C-alpha positions in Angstrom: 16.3 61.1 6.4 15.4 62.6 9.7 12.0 63.5 8.5 11.2 60.0 7.6 12.0 58.6 11.0 10.3 61.6 12.7 7.0 61.1 10.8 7.1 57.3 11.4 7.5 57.8 15.1 4.8 60.5 15.2 2.4 58.0 13.6 3.4 55.4 16.1 4.6 53.0 13.4 7.5 50.5 13.6 9.7 49.7 10.6 7.8 46.4 10.4 4.5 48.3 10.2 6.0 50.4 7.4 6.9 47.2 5.6 3.3 46.1 5.9 2.0 49.5 4.6 4.4 50.0 1.8 5.6 46.6 0.7 9.2 47.7 1.2 11.3 45.1 3.0 12.1 46.2 6.6 15.8 46.0 6.1 15.6 48.1 2.9 13.3 50.6 4.7 15.8 50.8 7.6 18.6 51.6 5.1 16.4 54.3 3.5 15.6 55.8 6.9 19.2 55.9 7.9 20.4 57.4 4.6 22.4 54.4 3.6 20.1 53.8 0.6 18.0 56.1 -1.6 14.4 55.3 -2.4 12.9 55.1 -5.8 10.1 57.3 -7.0 7.6 54.5 -6.4 8.9 53.8 -2.9 8.8 57.5 -2.1 5.2 57.6 -3.3 4.2 54.6 -1.1 6.0 56.0 1.9 4.3 59.4 1.5 0.8 57.7 1.3 1.5 55.5 4.3 2.7 58.4 6.4 0.0 60.7 5.2 2.3 63.4 3.9 3.6 64.6 0.5 6.6 63.5 -1.5 7.7 67.1 -1.4 7.9 67.0 2.4 10.0 63.8 2.3 12.3 65.4 -0.3 12.6 68.5 1.9 11.1 70.8 -0.8 8.5 72.1 1.6 7.9 72.3 5.4 4.2 71.5 5.1 3.6 68.0 6.4 0.0 67.7 5.2 -0.5 65.9 1.9 -2.0 67.7 -1.1 -5.7 67.4 -1.7 -6.5 64.2 -3.6 -7.0 64.5 -7.3 -10.7 64.5 -8.4 -11.6 61.9 -10.9 
């Protein structure tokens, strides 16, 4: 989960700030970041939005940090 920690620090966020942005308890977020726990699809989605990246980047499916363009409604 190195990308997760790296992105959080790049944004200047603490784990407590991530809790506020995602609704994921800080202790659970800490376990996700350290690789002791996996995140659910919904948690991954919330983390990607909070860190302004894509779920694919968090899942190491791409090296592009920028999120995809938003879906037009």
